[in-house]
Structures are given as structure tokens and as C-alpha cells.
C-alpha positions as CSV (number, residue, x, y, z in Angstrom):
1,M,-16.9,-44.3,-40.1
2,T,-15.9,-43.2,-36.7
3,T,-17.2,-40.0,-35.1
4,Q,-15.0,-38.2,-32.7
5,T,-16.6,-35.9,-30.1
6,R,-14.6,-33.2,-28.5
7,P,-15.1,-32.7,-24.8
8,Q,-16.8,-29.5,-23.9
9,T,-14.6,-27.4,-21.6
10,K,-16.2,-24.9,-19.3
11,R,-14.6,-21.4,-19.0
12,P,-13.3,-20.9,-15.4
13,S,-15.1,-18.6,-13.1
14,L,-13.5,-15.2,-12.6
15,Y,-13.1,-13.3,-9.4
16,R,-12.8,-9.6,-8.9
17,L,-10.2,-8.7,-6.3
18,L,-10.9,-5.6,-4.3
19,S,-8.8,-3.4,-2.1
20,L,-10.5,-2.1,1.0
21,N,-9.6,1.3,2.6
22,D,-8.3,1.6,6.1
23,D,-7.1,4.6,8.1
24,Y,-3.4,3.5,8.1
25,T,-2.2,2.7,4.6
26,P,-0.8,5.5,2.6
27,M,-2.1,6.0,-1.0
28,E,1.5,5.6,-2.3
29,F,1.7,2.1,-0.8
30,V,-1.6,1.0,-2.5
31,V,-0.2,2.3,-5.8
32,H,3.1,0.3,-5.1
33,V,1.1,-2.9,-4.4
34,L,-1.0,-2.5,-7.5
35,E,2.2,-2.0,-9.6
36,R,4.2,-4.8,-8.1
37,F,1.6,-7.6,-7.7
38,F,-1.1,-6.7,-10.2
39,N,1.1,-5.5,-13.0
40,K,-0.4,-2.1,-13.3
41,D,1.6,0.8,-14.8
42,H,1.8,3.9,-12.5
43,G,-1.1,5.8,-14.1
44,T,-3.4,2.8,-14.0
45,A,-2.4,1.9,-10.4
46,H,-3.1,5.5,-9.4
47,R,-6.5,5.5,-11.1
48,N,-7.3,2.2,-9.4
49,M,-6.2,3.5,-6.0
50,M,-8.5,6.6,-6.1
51,P,-11.8,4.8,-5.6
52,V,-10.2,3.0,-2.6
53,H,-9.3,6.4,-1.1
54,Q,-12.5,8.2,-2.0
55,H,-15.1,5.4,-1.7
56,G,-13.5,2.8,0.6
57,I,-13.2,0.1,-2.1
58,G,-11.5,-0.3,-5.4
59,E,-10.7,-3.0,-8.0
60,C,-7.2,-4.6,-8.2
61,G,-8.1,-6.9,-11.1
62,I,-10.2,-9.9,-12.3
63,Y,-8.6,-13.3,-12.3
64,T,-9.4,-17.0,-12.1
65,Y,-9.7,-18.5,-8.6
66,E,-6.2,-19.9,-8.5
67,V,-4.5,-16.8,-9.8
68,A,-6.6,-14.6,-7.5
69,E,-5.7,-16.8,-4.5
70,T,-2.0,-16.6,-5.4
71,K,-2.1,-12.8,-5.8
72,V,-3.9,-12.4,-2.4
73,T,-1.3,-14.7,-0.7
74,Q,1.6,-12.7,-2.3
75,V,0.2,-9.4,-1.1
76,M,-0.7,-10.6,2.4
77,D,2.8,-12.1,2.8
78,F,4.4,-8.8,1.6
79,V,2.4,-6.4,3.7
80,P,3.6,-7.3,7.2
81,K,7.2,-7.0,6.0
82,C,6.5,-3.4,5.2
83,Q,4.7,-2.8,8.4
84,A,1.6,-1.6,6.5
85,S,-2.0,-2.6,6.2
86,F,-3.7,-3.8,3.0
87,V,-6.9,-5.8,2.7
88,V,-7.7,-7.6,-0.6
89,S,-11.1,-9.1,-1.1
90,D,-12.7,-11.4,-3.7
91,G,-15.9,-9.4,-3.1
92,K,-18.0,-12.5,-2.8
93,R,-17.0,-14.7,0.1
94,G,-14.8,-12.5,2.2
95,F,-11.2,-11.9,1.9
96,L,-8.5,-14.5,1.5
97,D,-5.5,-13.9,3.7
98,K,-3.8,-17.2,3.3
99,V,-4.6,-20.1,0.9
100,G,-7.7,-21.8,2.1
101,H,-8.5,-19.5,4.9
102,R,-11.6,-17.3,4.3
103,H,-12.8,-14.5,6.6
104,Q,-16.0,-12.6,6.3
105,I,-15.7,-8.9,5.7
106,N,-17.5,-7.0,8.5
107,S,-19.3,-3.8,7.5
108,R,-18.3,-0.7,9.4
């Protein structure tokens, strides 16, 4: 009799992507980014934008590392084309502006 063991797979770590407020980005642009890159409907995008506007930080979504890194790269590539500002953070190690480049978030 042969016994087969199945390998244990570990669930991937999840990362919360956060949007940080600045003095330049219009609320409508934040809503647009949430709709376009984070697949939020207009109402959800608006609700997610309000904490950014009111408290300086808000959640874009929760993703695995690879998906989070891809979303950050997509947003950071899109933002300069619109001549706008948008900062996305993983809330843990600083924000990722390009794949593999990490920068610390400085407190104001």
C-alpha cells in the first residue's frame, strides 16, 4: 500500500494598498484612479476617496504582493501622463513607485 501526501501550500501574504492625500490632486481624479485601476464602481470609489480627503489616507484595496506591485506600477505610470499627483502605499514598507523600488513614507 502506497501513501500519498499532498504538499501543504501556504496562503500568500496580502497587502493593503493605501492612497495618501496631497494638496494637488482633485477628488475626482482619485475616484477615476480607483475606478480604472482598482475596479471600483463609482459609489465605492467615492466612498474610498472620502477618507483620503478627510483623514489623509484611504484604502484602495487588498491584494497579493505581485498584484499590488502591478497595480502600483500601473497607477504610477498613468499619473504623470495626466499631470496629476497620486501616491499609493502598501502601508508597511513605504510606497512602491516602480517595481522593486521602495521609498519610505515621511511623516508630515
